[in-house]
Biopython code that builds the backbone (N, CA, C, O; Angstrom):
import numpy as np
from Bio.PDB.StructureBuilder import StructureBuilder

atoms = [
    (1, "MET", "N", (-1.133, 12.008, 11.853)),
    (1, "MET", "CA", (0.245, 12.215, 11.464)),
    (1, "MET", "C", (0.262, 13.163, 10.273)),
    (1, "MET", "O", (-0.416, 12.912, 9.276)),
    (2, "PRO", "N", (1.027, 14.249, 10.359)),
    (2, "PRO", "CA", (1.102, 15.162, 9.219)),
    (2, "PRO", "C", (1.725, 14.492, 8.003)),
    (2, "PRO", "O", (2.549, 13.587, 8.129)),
    (3, "ASP", "N", (1.316, 14.955, 6.817)),
    (3, "ASP", "CA", (1.845, 14.379, 5.578)),
    (3, "ASP", "C", (3.360, 14.427, 5.522)),
    (3, "ASP", "O", (3.981, 13.549, 4.922)),
    (4, "SER", "N", (3.971, 15.437, 6.136)),
    (4, "SER", "CA", (5.429, 15.570, 6.065)),
    (4, "SER", "C", (6.145, 14.405, 6.741)),
    (4, "SER", "O", (7.330, 14.189, 6.485)),
    (5, "ASP", "N", (5.455, 13.647, 7.599)),
    (5, "ASP", "CA", (6.070, 12.505, 8.275)),
    (5, "ASP", "C", (6.090, 11.250, 7.400)),
    (5, "ASP", "O", (6.823, 10.311, 7.709)),
    (6, "PHE", "N", (5.322, 11.207, 6.334)),
    (6, "PHE", "CA", (5.245, 10.009, 5.517)),
    (6, "PHE", "C", (6.566, 9.632, 4.869)),
    (6, "PHE", "O", (6.886, 8.444, 4.822)),
    (7, "PRO", "N", (7.351, 10.582, 4.365)),
    (7, "PRO", "CA", (8.642, 10.165, 3.800)),
    (7, "PRO", "C", (9.516, 9.436, 4.824)),
    (7, "PRO", "O", (10.269, 8.531, 4.463)),
    (8, "ASP", "N", (9.421, 9.828, 6.100)),
    (8, "ASP", "CA", (10.184, 9.132, 7.137)),
    (8, "ASP", "C", (9.708, 7.690, 7.285)),
    (8, "ASP", "O", (10.523, 6.789, 7.484)),
    (9, "VAL", "N", (8.412, 7.465, 7.191)),
    (9, "VAL", "CA", (7.859, 6.112, 7.270)),
    (9, "VAL", "C", (8.400, 5.269, 6.127)),
    (9, "VAL", "O", (8.847, 4.142, 6.341)),
    (10, "LEU", "N", (8.363, 5.804, 4.928)),
    (10, "LEU", "CA", (8.796, 5.054, 3.752)),
    (10, "LEU", "C", (10.297, 4.815, 3.747)),
    (10, "LEU", "O", (10.755, 3.763, 3.302)),
    (11, "SER", "N", (11.065, 5.776, 4.236)),
    (11, "SER", "CA", (12.515, 5.605, 4.223)),
    (11, "SER", "C", (12.967, 4.522, 5.195)),
    (11, "SER", "O", (14.079, 4.005, 5.078)),
    (12, "GLY", "N", (12.111, 4.177, 6.152)),
    (12, "GLY", "CA", (12.461, 3.136, 7.113)),
    (12, "GLY", "C", (12.173, 1.721, 6.637)),
    (12, "GLY", "O", (12.506, 0.759, 7.329)),
    (13, "ILE", "N", (11.559, 1.577, 5.465)),
    (13, "ILE", "CA", (11.220, 0.245, 4.956)),
    (13, "ILE", "C", (12.486, -0.471, 4.500)),
    (13, "ILE", "O", (13.224, 0.034, 3.654)),
    (14, "ARG", "N", (12.729, -1.642, 5.064)),
    (14, "ARG", "CA", (13.907, -2.447, 4.714)),
    (14, "ARG", "C", (13.539, -3.714, 3.947)),
    (14, "ARG", "O", (14.340, -4.241, 3.176)),
    (15, "SER", "N", (12.324, -4.190, 4.168)),
    (15, "SER", "CA", (11.882, -5.414, 3.489)),
    (15, "SER", "C", (10.359, -5.466, 3.516)),
    (15, "SER", "O", (9.705, -4.644, 4.157)),
    (16, "PHE", "N", (9.816, -6.439, 2.813)),
    (16, "PHE", "CA", (8.370, -6.650, 2.742)),
    (16, "PHE", "C", (8.062, -8.053, 3.234)),
    (16, "PHE", "O", (8.846, -8.985, 3.051)),
    (17, "ASP", "N", (6.903, -8.179, 3.863)),
    (17, "ASP", "CA", (6.462, -9.501, 4.309)),
    (17, "ASP", "C", (4.947, -9.485, 4.435)),
    (17, "ASP", "O", (4.323, -8.427, 4.354)),
    (18, "TRP", "N", (4.355, -10.659, 4.633)),
    (18, "TRP", "CA", (2.915, -10.803, 4.726)),
    (18, "TRP", "C", (2.590, -12.180, 5.247)),
    (18, "TRP", "O", (3.449, -13.058, 5.328)),
    (19, "ASN", "N", (1.335, -12.352, 5.597)),
    (19, "ASN", "CA", (0.810, -13.656, 5.986)),
    (19, "ASN", "C", (0.567, -14.435, 4.689)),
    (19, "ASN", "O", (-0.181, -13.969, 3.830)),
    (20, "PRO", "N", (1.183, -15.606, 4.533)),
    (20, "PRO", "CA", (1.018, -16.365, 3.281)),
    (20, "PRO", "C", (-0.440, -16.696, 2.954)),
    (20, "PRO", "O", (-0.825, -16.683, 1.785)),
    (21, "LYS", "N", (-1.249, -16.990, 3.964)),
    (21, "LYS", "CA", (-2.667, -17.292, 3.703)),
    (21, "LYS", "C", (-3.409, -16.050, 3.224)),
    (21, "LYS", "O", (-4.295, -16.139, 2.374)),
    (22, "LYS", "N", (-3.044, -14.890, 3.772)),
    (22, "LYS", "CA", (-3.665, -13.640, 3.337)),
    (22, "LYS", "C", (-3.260, -13.327, 1.891)),
    (22, "LYS", "O", (-4.073, -12.832, 1.111)),
    (23, "ARG", "N", (-2.024, -13.614, 1.544)),
    (23, "ARG", "CA", (-1.578, -13.414, 0.157)),
    (23, "ARG", "C", (-2.412, -14.271, -0.797)),
    (23, "ARG", "O", (-2.861, -13.798, -1.840)),
    (24, "GLU", "N", (-2.611, -15.526, -0.428)),
    (24, "GLU", "CA", (-3.405, -16.432, -1.268)),
    (24, "GLU", "C", (-4.834, -15.931, -1.430)),
    (24, "GLU", "O", (-5.366, -15.921, -2.540)),
    (25, "SER", "N", (-5.460, -15.514, -0.326)),
    (25, "SER", "CA", (-6.847, -15.053, -0.404)),
    (25, "SER", "C", (-6.940, -13.735, -1.176)),
    (25, "SER", "O", (-7.906, -13.510, -1.906)),
    (26, "ASN", "N", (-5.952, -12.875, -1.019)),
    (26, "ASN", "CA", (-5.948, -11.614, -1.755)),
    (26, "ASN", "C", (-5.814, -11.870, -3.258)),
    (26, "ASN", "O", (-6.492, -11.235, -4.066)),
    (27, "LEU", "N", (-4.944, -12.794, -3.620)),
    (27, "LEU", "CA", (-4.766, -13.153, -5.025)),
    (27, "LEU", "C", (-6.054, -13.750, -5.597)),
    (27, "LEU", "O", (-6.451, -13.433, -6.718)),
    (28, "ARG", "N", (-6.688, -14.600, -4.828)),
    (28, "ARG", "CA", (-7.936, -15.224, -5.271)),
    (28, "ARG", "C", (-9.059, -14.186, -5.392)),
    (28, "ARG", "O", (-9.783, -14.165, -6.387)),
    (29, "ASP", "N", (-9.199, -13.327, -4.374)),
    (29, "ASP", "CA", (-10.329, -12.397, -4.330)),
    (29, "ASP", "C", (-10.134, -11.143, -5.177)),
    (29, "ASP", "O", (-11.090, -10.638, -5.765)),
    (30, "HIS", "N", (-8.891, -10.634, -5.243)),
    (30, "HIS", "CA", (-8.647, -9.356, -5.915)),
    (30, "HIS", "C", (-7.744, -9.467, -7.144)),
    (30, "HIS", "O", (-7.538, -8.491, -7.865)),
    (31, "LYS", "N", (-7.209, -10.669, -7.372)),
    (31, "LYS", "CA", (-6.323, -10.912, -8.533)),
    (31, "LYS", "C", (-5.075, -10.034, -8.498)),
    (31, "LYS", "O", (-4.551, -9.654, -9.545)),
    (32, "ILE", "N", (-4.599, -9.709, -7.290)),
    (32, "ILE", "CA", (-3.379, -8.916, -7.120)),
    (32, "ILE", "C", (-2.478, -9.658, -6.149)),
    (32, "ILE", "O", (-2.885, -9.998, -5.038)),
    (33, "ASP", "N", (-1.253, -9.905, -6.580)),
    (33, "ASP", "CA", (-0.274, -10.631, -5.774)),
    (33, "ASP", "C", (0.549, -9.643, -4.952)),
    (33, "ASP", "O", (1.009, -8.629, -5.476)),
    (34, "PHE", "N", (0.733, -9.932, -3.682)),
    (34, "PHE", "CA", (1.551, -9.080, -2.825)),
    (34, "PHE", "C", (2.969, -8.927, -3.387)),
    (34, "PHE", "O", (3.584, -7.874, -3.222)),
    (35, "GLU", "N", (3.481, -9.940, -4.032)),
    (35, "GLU", "CA", (4.814, -9.841, -4.640)),
    (35, "GLU", "C", (4.873, -8.669, -5.628)),
    (35, "GLU", "O", (5.894, -7.988, -5.729)),
    (36, "ASP", "N", (3.790, -8.444, -6.344)),
    (36, "ASP", "CA", (3.759, -7.423, -7.383)),
    (36, "ASP", "C", (3.624, -6.007, -6.835)),
    (36, "ASP", "O", (4.023, -5.055, -7.505)),
    (37, "VAL", "N", (3.073, -5.846, -5.637)),
    (37, "VAL", "CA", (2.818, -4.495, -5.126)),
    (37, "VAL", "C", (4.019, -3.873, -4.427)),
    (37, "VAL", "O", (3.968, -2.712, -4.022)),
    (38, "LYS", "N", (5.088, -4.628, -4.282)),
    (38, "LYS", "CA", (6.262, -4.081, -3.596)),
    (38, "LYS", "C", (6.824, -2.849, -4.307)),
    (38, "LYS", "O", (7.470, -2.021, -3.665)),
    (39, "GLY", "N", (6.601, -2.710, -5.589)),
    (39, "GLY", "CA", (7.119, -1.576, -6.344)),
    (39, "GLY", "C", (6.200, -0.366, -6.381)),
    (39, "GLY", "O", (6.476, 0.590, -7.105)),
    (40, "ILE", "N", (5.124, -0.387, -5.623)),
    (40, "ILE", "CA", (4.143, 0.700, -5.677)),
    (40, "ILE", "C", (4.733, 2.046, -5.265)),
    (40, "ILE", "O", (4.246, 3.093, -5.693)),
    (41, "PHE", "N", (5.775, 2.029, -4.440)),
    (41, "PHE", "CA", (6.378, 3.279, -3.983)),
    (41, "PHE", "C", (7.352, 3.862, -5.003)),
    (41, "PHE", "O", (7.848, 4.973, -4.816)),
    (42, "ASP", "N", (7.633, 3.125, -6.083)),
    (42, "ASP", "CA", (8.617, 3.552, -7.072)),
    (42, "ASP", "C", (8.073, 4.543, -8.098)),
    (42, "ASP", "O", (8.842, 5.118, -8.868)),
    (43, "SER", "N", (6.753, 4.747, -8.116)),
    (43, "SER", "CA", (6.171, 5.699, -9.055)),
    (43, "SER", "C", (5.217, 6.616, -8.285)),
    (43, "SER", "O", (5.202, 6.616, -7.054)),
    (44, "TYR", "N", (4.442, 7.374, -9.005)),
    (44, "TYR", "CA", (3.496, 8.286, -8.357)),
    (44, "TYR", "C", (2.618, 7.517, -7.384)),
    (44, "TYR", "O", (2.142, 6.423, -7.688)),
    (45, "HIS", "N", (2.409, 8.104, -6.211)),
    (45, "HIS", "CA", (1.534, 7.472, -5.230)),
    (45, "HIS", "C", (1.026, 8.507, -4.239)),
    (45, "HIS", "O", (1.581, 9.597, -4.101)),
    (46, "ILE", "N", (-0.035, 8.135, -3.565)),
    (46, "ILE", "CA", (-0.606, 8.903, -2.469)),
    (46, "ILE", "C", (-0.566, 7.993, -1.254)),
    (46, "ILE", "O", (-0.896, 6.811, -1.345)),
    (47, "ILE", "N", (-0.164, 8.537, -0.127)),
    (47, "ILE", "CA", (-0.145, 7.732, 1.090)),
    (47, "ILE", "C", (-0.896, 8.479, 2.181)),
    (47, "ILE", "O", (-0.795, 9.700, 2.307)),
    (48, "ARG", "N", (-1.653, 7.719, 2.969)),
    (48, "ARG", "CA", (-2.382, 8.321, 4.090)),
    (48, "ARG", "C", (-2.471, 7.319, 5.227)),
    (48, "ARG", "O", (-2.395, 6.106, 5.032)),
    (49, "ARG", "N", (-2.631, 7.860, 6.398)),
    (49, "ARG", "CA", (-2.767, 7.000, 7.570)),
    (49, "ARG", "C", (-4.180, 6.432, 7.606)),
    (49, "ARG", "O", (-5.146, 7.126, 7.287)),
    (50, "SER", "N", (-4.293, 5.173, 7.996)),
    (50, "SER", "CA", (-5.584, 4.480, 7.988)),
    (50, "SER", "C", (-5.595, 3.438, 9.106)),
    (50, "SER", "O", (-5.637, 2.237, 8.838)),
    (51, "ASP", "N", (-5.556, 3.896, 10.351)),
    (51, "ASP", "CA", (-5.460, 2.994, 11.497)),
    (51, "ASP", "C", (-6.667, 2.058, 11.585)),
    (51, "ASP", "O", (-7.803, 2.448, 11.313)),
    (52, "ARG", "N", (-6.388, 0.823, 11.971)),
    (52, "ARG", "CA", (-7.430, -0.194, 12.160)),
    (52, "ARG", "C", (-6.975, -1.160, 13.243)),
    (52, "ARG", "O", (-5.780, -1.377, 13.440)),
    (53, "HIS", "N", (-7.936, -1.729, 13.934)),
    (53, "HIS", "CA", (-7.683, -2.793, 14.901)),
    (53, "HIS", "C", (-6.595, -2.434, 15.912)),
    (53, "HIS", "O", (-5.802, -3.286, 16.310)),
    (54, "GLY", "N", (-6.566, -1.171, 16.322)),
    (54, "GLY", "CA", (-5.631, -0.748, 17.349)),
    (54, "GLY", "C", (-4.185, -0.619, 16.913)),
    (54, "GLY", "O", (-3.298, -0.500, 17.759)),
    (55, "GLU", "N", (-3.922, -0.639, 15.605)),
    (55, "GLU", "CA", (-2.545, -0.470, 15.143)),
    (55, "GLU", "C", (-2.474, 0.636, 14.103)),
    (55, "GLU", "O", (-3.456, 0.937, 13.425)),
    (56, "ILE", "N", (-1.297, 1.232, 13.990)),
    (56, "ILE", "CA", (-1.070, 2.262, 12.988)),
    (56, "ILE", "C", (-0.938, 1.572, 11.633)),
    (56, "ILE", "O", (-0.081, 0.711, 11.428)),
    (57, "ARG", "N", (-1.799, 1.970, 10.731)),
    (57, "ARG", "CA", (-1.777, 1.421, 9.379)),
    (57, "ARG", "C", (-1.749, 2.556, 8.381)),
    (57, "ARG", "O", (-2.088, 3.697, 8.696)),
    (58, "TYR", "N", (-1.341, 2.222, 7.178)),
    (58, "TYR", "CA", (-1.292, 3.189, 6.099)),
    (58, "TYR", "C", (-1.965, 2.603, 4.877)),
    (58, "TYR", "O", (-2.039, 1.387, 4.703)),
    (59, "GLN", "N", (-2.456, 3.502, 4.032)),
    (59, "GLN", "CA", (-2.976, 3.099, 2.732)),
    (59, "GLN", "C", (-2.187, 3.874, 1.689)),
    (59, "GLN", "O", (-1.997, 5.085, 1.810)),
    (60, "VAL", "N", (-1.739, 3.177, 0.684)),
    (60, "VAL", "CA", (-1.054, 3.828, -0.425)),
    (60, "VAL", "C", (-1.843, 3.547, -1.698)),
    (60, "VAL", "O", (-2.241, 2.414, -1.968)),
    (61, "LEU", "N", (-2.058, 4.599, -2.467)),
    (61, "LEU", "CA", (-2.684, 4.485, -3.774)),
    (61, "LEU", "C", (-1.578, 4.687, -4.795)),
    (61, "LEU", "O", (-0.827, 5.660, -4.724)),
    (62, "GLY", "N", (-1.481, 3.782, -5.726)),
    (62, "GLY", "CA", (-0.419, 3.891, -6.726)),
    (62, "GLY", "C", (-0.683, 2.961, -7.887)),
    (62, "GLY", "O", (-1.794, 2.467, -8.081)),
    (63, "TYR", "N", (0.366, 2.737, -8.651)),
    (63, "TYR", "CA", (0.242, 1.937, -9.863)),
    (63, "TYR", "C", (1.037, 0.634, -9.750)),
    (63, "TYR", "O", (2.181, 0.617, -9.295)),
    (64, "VAL", "N", (0.399, -0.445, -10.176)),
    (64, "VAL", "CA", (1.040, -1.752, -10.293)),
    (64, "VAL", "C", (0.689, -2.253, -11.686)),
    (64, "VAL", "O", (-0.479, -2.488, -11.998)),
    (65, "ASP", "N", (1.700, -2.413, -12.512)),
    (65, "ASP", "CA", (1.475, -2.838, -13.903)),
    (65, "ASP", "C", (0.424, -1.967, -14.584)),
    (65, "ASP", "O", (-0.484, -2.478, -15.240)),
    (66, "ASP", "N", (0.551, -0.650, -14.425)),
    (66, "ASP", "CA", (-0.342, 0.339, -15.040)),
    (66, "ASP", "C", (-1.789, 0.254, -14.557)),
    (66, "ASP", "O", (-2.685, 0.799, -15.201)),
    (67, "ARG", "N", (-2.026, -0.415, -13.442)),
    (67, "ARG", "CA", (-3.366, -0.464, -12.834)),
    (67, "ARG", "C", (-3.338, 0.331, -11.543)),
    (67, "ARG", "O", (-2.367, 0.265, -10.789)),
    (68, "GLU", "N", (-4.401, 1.084, -11.286)),
    (68, "GLU", "CA", (-4.511, 1.829, -10.037)),
    (68, "GLU", "C", (-4.868, 0.858, -8.924)),
    (68, "GLU", "O", (-5.856, 0.130, -9.013)),
    (69, "VAL", "N", (-4.049, 0.856, -7.870)),
    (69, "VAL", "CA", (-4.183, -0.122, -6.795)),
    (69, "VAL", "C", (-4.165, 0.591, -5.444)),
    (69, "VAL", "O", (-3.478, 1.598, -5.274)),
    (70, "ALA", "N", (-4.923, 0.062, -4.490)),
    (70, "ALA", "CA", (-4.903, 0.531, -3.101)),
    (70, "ALA", "C", (-4.311, -0.583, -2.249)),
    (70, "ALA", "O", (-4.780, -1.721, -2.288)),
    (71, "VAL", "N", (-3.284, -0.253, -1.485)),
    (71, "VAL", "CA", (-2.587, -1.234, -0.658)),
    (71, "VAL", "C", (-2.618, -0.772, 0.796)),
    (71, "VAL", "O", (-2.284, 0.373, 1.099)),
    (72, "ALA", "N", (-3.016, -1.659, 1.677)),
    (72, "ALA", "CA", (-2.976, -1.389, 3.114)),
    (72, "ALA", "C", (-1.751, -2.084, 3.700)),
    (72, "ALA", "O", (-1.451, -3.230, 3.365)),
    (73, "PHE", "N", (-1.045, -1.368, 4.584)),
    (73, "PHE", "CA", (0.149, -1.944, 5.190)),
    (73, "PHE", "C", (0.422, -1.293, 6.537)),
    (73, "PHE", "O", (-0.151, -0.257, 6.874)),
    (74, "THR", "N", (1.295, -1.912, 7.288)),
    (74, "THR", "CA", (1.804, -1.360, 8.530)),
    (74, "THR", "C", (3.313, -1.552, 8.528)),
    (74, "THR", "O", (3.849, -2.333, 7.741)),
    (75, "ILE", "N", (3.985, -0.843, 9.404)),
    (75, "ILE", "CA", (5.434, -0.989, 9.525)),
    (75, "ILE", "C", (5.714, -1.764, 10.799)),
    (75, "ILE", "O", (5.303, -1.357, 11.886)),
    (76, "ARG", "N", (6.400, -2.859, 10.666)),
    (76, "ARG", "CA", (6.750, -3.699, 11.818)),
    (76, "ARG", "C", (8.205, -3.468, 12.209)),
    (76, "ARG", "O", (8.945, -2.769, 11.516)),
    (77, "ALA", "N", (8.597, -4.059, 13.317)),
    (77, "ALA", "CA", (9.962, -3.921, 13.839)),
    (77, "ALA", "C", (10.979, -4.265, 12.752)),
    (77, "ALA", "O", (10.756, -5.164, 11.941)),
    (78, "GLY", "N", (12.075, -3.553, 12.748)),
    (78, "GLY", "CA", (13.139, -3.816, 11.788)),
    (78, "GLY", "C", (12.878, -3.245, 10.416)),
    (78, "GLY", "O", (13.591, -3.569, 9.466)),
    (79, "GLY", "N", (11.854, -2.386, 10.290)),
    (79, "GLY", "CA", (11.561, -1.779, 8.996)),
    (79, "GLY", "C", (10.855, -2.699, 8.021)),
    (79, "GLY", "O", (10.976, -2.534, 6.807)),
    (80, "VAL", "N", (10.115, -3.669, 8.545)),
    (80, "VAL", "CA", (9.372, -4.588, 7.683)),
    (80, "VAL", "C", (8.040, -3.946, 7.301)),
    (80, "VAL", "O", (7.234, -3.611, 8.169)),
    (81, "CYS", "N", (7.818, -3.780, 6.013)),
    (81, "CYS", "CA", (6.535, -3.306, 5.503)),
    (81, "CYS", "C", (5.628, -4.535, 5.409)),
    (81, "CYS", "O", (5.779, -5.365, 4.513)),
    (82, "TRP", "N", (4.687, -4.634, 6.347)),
    (82, "TRP", "CA", (3.790, -5.785, 6.431)),
    (82, "TRP", "C", (2.558, -5.491, 5.593)),
    (82, "TRP", "O", (1.741, -4.647, 5.961)),
    (83, "LEU", "N", (2.418, -6.186, 4.464)),
    (83, "LEU", "CA", (1.296, -5.977, 3.562)),
    (83, "LEU", "C", (0.058, -6.672, 4.107)),
    (83, "LEU", "O", (0.101, -7.835, 4.507)),
    (84, "ILE", "N", (-1.044, -5.934, 4.112)),
    (84, "ILE", "CA", (-2.299, -6.434, 4.679)),
    (84, "ILE", "C", (-3.298, -6.765, 3.583)),
    (84, "ILE", "O", (-3.950, -7.808, 3.623)),
    (85, "SER", "N", (-3.418, -5.877, 2.609)),
    (85, "SER", "CA", (-4.338, -6.130, 1.502)),
    (85, "SER", "C", (-3.947, -5.281, 0.302)),
    (85, "SER", "O", (-3.267, -4.263, 0.431)),
    (86, "ALA", "N", (-4.387, -5.720, -0.855)),
    (86, "ALA", "CA", (-4.179, -4.991, -2.100)),
    (86, "ALA", "C", (-5.387, -5.245, -2.983)),
    (86, "ALA", "O", (-5.813, -6.385, -3.168)),
    (87, "ARG", "N", (-5.930, -4.165, -3.525)),
    (87, "ARG", "CA", (-7.119, -4.271, -4.364)),
    (87, "ARG", "C", (-7.087, -3.173, -5.408)),
    (87, "ARG", "O", (-6.294, -2.236, -5.315)),
    (88, "ARG", "N", (-7.947, -3.294, -6.397)),
    (88, "ARG", "CA", (-8.080, -2.220, -7.370)),
    (88, "ARG", "C", (-8.617, -0.997, -6.635)),
    (88, "ARG", "O", (-9.523, -1.114, -5.809)),
    (89, "ALA", "N", (-8.068, 0.159, -6.928)),
    (89, "ALA", "CA", (-8.521, 1.393, -6.307)),
    (89, "ALA", "C", (-9.969, 1.676, -6.709)),
    (89, "ALA", "O", (-10.384, 1.373, -7.828)),
    (90, "SER", "N", (-10.729, 2.259, -5.783)),
    (90, "SER", "CA", (-12.110, 2.630, -6.082)),
    (90, "SER", "C", (-12.129, 3.771, -7.100)),
    (90, "SER", "O", (-11.100, 4.390, -7.369)),
    (91, "ARG", "N", (-13.279, 4.035, -7.647)),
    (91, "ARG", "CA", (-13.413, 5.124, -8.617)),
    (91, "ARG", "C", (-12.932, 6.451, -8.006)),
    (91, "ARG", "O", (-12.204, 7.204, -8.652)),
    (92, "LYS", "N", (-13.333, 6.727, -6.783)),
    (92, "LYS", "CA", (-12.913, 7.957, -6.099)),
    (92, "LYS", "C", (-11.387, 7.977, -5.923)),
    (92, "LYS", "O", (-10.747, 8.998, -6.176)),
    (93, "GLU", "N", (-10.815, 6.866, -5.495)),
    (93, "GLU", "CA", (-9.360, 6.780, -5.303)),
    (93, "GLU", "C", (-8.616, 6.946, -6.627)),
    (93, "GLU", "O", (-7.562, 7.580, -6.675)),
    (94, "ARG", "N", (-9.159, 6.380, -7.691)),
    (94, "ARG", "CA", (-8.529, 6.537, -9.006)),
    (94, "ARG", "C", (-8.526, 7.994, -9.434)),
    (94, "ARG", "O", (-7.565, 8.463, -10.042)),
    (95, "GLY", "N", (-9.608, 8.717, -9.115)),
    (95, "GLY", "CA", (-9.665, 10.144, -9.417)),
    (95, "GLY", "C", (-8.618, 10.918, -8.636)),
    (95, "GLY", "O", (-7.970, 11.810, -9.182)),
    (96, "GLU", "N", (-8.447, 10.587, -7.371)),
    (96, "GLU", "CA", (-7.425, 11.242, -6.551)),
    (96, "GLU", "C", (-6.031, 11.012, -7.149)),
    (96, "GLU", "O", (-5.225, 11.934, -7.266)),
    (97, "LEU", "N", (-5.783, 9.786, -7.513)),
    (97, "LEU", "CA", (-4.485, 9.427, -8.067)),
    (97, "LEU", "C", (-4.242, 10.120, -9.406)),
    (97, "LEU", "O", (-3.130, 10.566, -9.688)),
    (98, "GLN", "N", (-5.268, 10.208, -10.215)),
    (98, "GLN", "CA", (-5.133, 10.860, -11.515)),
    (98, "GLN", "C", (-4.803, 12.340, -11.335)),
    (98, "GLN", "O", (-4.006, 12.887, -12.098)),
    (99, "ARG", "N", (-5.402, 12.999, -10.340)),
    (99, "ARG", "CA", (-5.107, 14.417, -10.093)),
    (99, "ARG", "C", (-3.652, 14.625, -9.701)),
    (99, "ARG", "O", (-3.065, 15.653, -10.036)),
    (100, "VAL", "N", (-3.063, 13.667, -8.996)),
    (100, "VAL", "CA", (-1.664, 13.779, -8.583)),
    (100, "VAL", "C", (-0.721, 13.612, -9.768)),
    (100, "VAL", "O", (0.336, 14.241, -9.816)),
    (101, "THR", "N", (-1.094, 12.775, -10.714)),
    (101, "THR", "CA", (-0.205, 12.474, -11.840)),
    (101, "THR", "C", (-0.342, 13.447, -13.006)),
    (101, "THR", "O", (0.434, 13.387, -13.959)),
    (102, "GLU", "N", (-1.322, 14.341, -12.937)),
    (102, "GLU", "CA", (-1.510, 15.298, -14.048)),
    (102, "GLU", "C", (-0.524, 16.436, -13.967)),
    (102, "GLU", "O", (-0.539, 17.327, -14.816)),
]
sb = StructureBuilder()
sb.init_structure("model")
sb.init_model(0)
sb.init_chain("A")
sb.init_seg("    ")
for serial, (resi, resn, name, xyz) in enumerate(atoms, 1):
    if name == "N":
        sb.init_residue(resn, " ", resi, " ")
    sb.init_atom(name, np.array(xyz, "f"), 0.0, 1.0, " ", f" {name:<3s}", serial, name[0])
structure = sb.get_structure()
């Protein structure tokens, strides 16, 4: 998918949702709550397609509480942004994000 299509993906988001057990495990393993990452699109970010398990998925790199974070998500019916995982961005990802914000 060309980068120019990403704004269309984001503009279709109407709500956020996730698997409650996945939220718990993500919070335990990565210390990042899915509730907190909903605002990642409100500031500088990078988004790219990252398909897995036969579905269209996206990865967004951005900031949550001034921390560089990588979030995996898909778009479900009705414009639901289904959060899959959230973790601290890798060193390489942090460098990419820093170049965008300079």
